[in-house]
C-alpha positions, 0 to 999 in steps of 0.5 A: 700097561704103557707109561705115558707122560701127561704134562710131567705126570706119568700115567699108565694106560692100556691100548689094544697093543697091550691088550689085544682084541684077541685077548679080549675074546679069550677072556670073555669067550664063555660070557654072554654080555647082556646090555640092559638099556638101549637108550644113550650108551647101550646101542653103541656098546652093543653094536661094537661088541657084536661087530667085534665077535662077542656074544651079545644080547639086549634087555629093554622094556618091550614095545617102546622106541628103544625096543624098536630101535634095537630091532631095527639094529638087528637084535631079534626078539626072543633070540638076542632081544629080551625084556630087562629081567630075562636078559639079566638072568641070561647074561653073565656080564650085565652091562647096566646102561639104563639112565641113572634114574632108570637104574634106581627104579629097575634095581629091585627087579634086576638084583635077584637076577644076578648069579654068583660070578656074574659081572655087574658093569657100569659106565658111570659111577653114579648108582654105586657111589651115591647108593644112599640115594639110589639104593643100588647095593650089589650082592657080594658074589658078583664082580662090580666093574666100570668102563666109562667112555669119554663121550656120548654113546653116538660117538662110541659108535661113530668113532668105532666105525671110523677106526679110531675108538673113544678113550675110556676110564675103567675101575674095579669096585668089587672083585669076587672072581679074582678076574675082575680087572681082566674082565674090565679091560677086556670089555673096555677093548671089546667096546672099541676104546681108543685107550683105557686109563684107571680111575675109581668109581668115585673119581669117575662120577665126580669128574663126569658130573663136573665136566657135563655141567662145566666145560663140556655142556653147561658152561659151554652153552652158558658162555655161548649164550652170553656172547651171542646176546652181547653181540646182538645187543650191540647191533650185530646181525644174528648171522654175524653173532652166531658165526663169531660165537659158535660156527667158527669154534665148531667148524674151525678152531676146536678142530685145530685144538683137537689136532695138536692142542691149544697152543697150536690153535693159537699159533695158527690164528692171526697175531691180533687173535693170539694177543687177545686170547692170551690176555683174556684167557686168565680173566675168564679163568679167574672169573669162572673159578668160583663157579667151578668150586661151587659146582664141584662141591655140589657134586661131591656132597650129592646135591647134584645127584639128588636133583637129577634123581628127583627131576628125572624120576618125575612122571612128567619128566619127558614132557618137561624135558621136551619143553626145556629143549624146545625153548633152546631150539626156538631161541633166536641164537639156535634158530640162527644156528639152524639157518647157518648150518643149512648154508654149509656147502654139504647141506645146500641143494645145488 
C-alpha cells in the first residue's frame, strides 16, 4: 500500500503500481467471475473485467431489456450469459450487482448456489449491513467482500476506456479462505479502479447513502431548483436562470474544481465572484448542517433503507419512478436545460 496524506491525515491506498493487473490475473486465474445483474454496475464491471482478460459470465433474468443489453455487449446465451441461478452455480466469484431490492428478492434462490470457498462480492454494503431488513445472511463457508466504485456504472466503463479508472473503496466482511483481502484487491484492480482505499461494509453504506441523498444528487437537485425558481420569480429568463444555475457549474466551474480543487477554482474567477463565494459559503454550510445531521441519522437508523426497500419492491415501482422522473424532465428548469444543451457547439447541426 502507498501512504498518502489527505489534509493532514495519512491513509493507505492501493494503485495498479502496488498491485498490478498481472498480479490480479494470477490471483484470480482459477476463478470464474459471475456478474449477477446487468443493470447499473453490472455492464461496466463485466466489460472491464472481460477486456482485462478475466473469465467472466453474466447472470440475468431471461428475455428482459438487461438480458438483451448483455447480448448486444457480446455475452452469448448458454456460453457466457445464463439465468441468475445457473450463473451463480457456475461462478467462484459471485458479484451480486442486482439492485438492493432485487438482491433481497433473489437471495433465497442465490444462497443455495454458493459453494465452499466462493467469494460473494458486493459493490454496496446495503444488503449485509441491513440484514435484518434484507434477510441477506451469507453462509459461513464463503468470503464476503466489497469493492465499491465511487461513481455510476456508466462512469466505471467510460473512465476505464479513457485510461483513468474510477476510485473505489474495498472491504472484507468475512474471510473464509484466508485470501479474501487478496481477492478483493485483485478484483478492484481488475474492474479498473484508479485507486483503492479501505473501508468497512458499515462505513461504505453510511457514506454512500448520505452522499447520494446529499451533495451528489439530492442536495444538488434541490439547491439548483431553489436558485432557478428564485431567479425566475425575479424576472430572469429561463435561459439566464439555467445558465447561471446549472450550465456554468457543469461546463466550467466544476471542471476547475476537478482539476485542482475549490481554492484553484476560486482563484480563476473574478475578484467579485471570489469575495461573494467566500462570504456566502459559510452561510450555506451552516444552513444545511442540520439537514445533513437529520439525513445521517436517518441512514444509520435504517429509516432510509426501509423506505428504499418498500418503494422499490412495490409492483408498480417502475411506473411510479417513470412518473417522478418525467415530472423532473418536463419541468421548466430542465426543459430549459434541454434547450441550452442543444445549443452547445458540439450539438448544433451546421
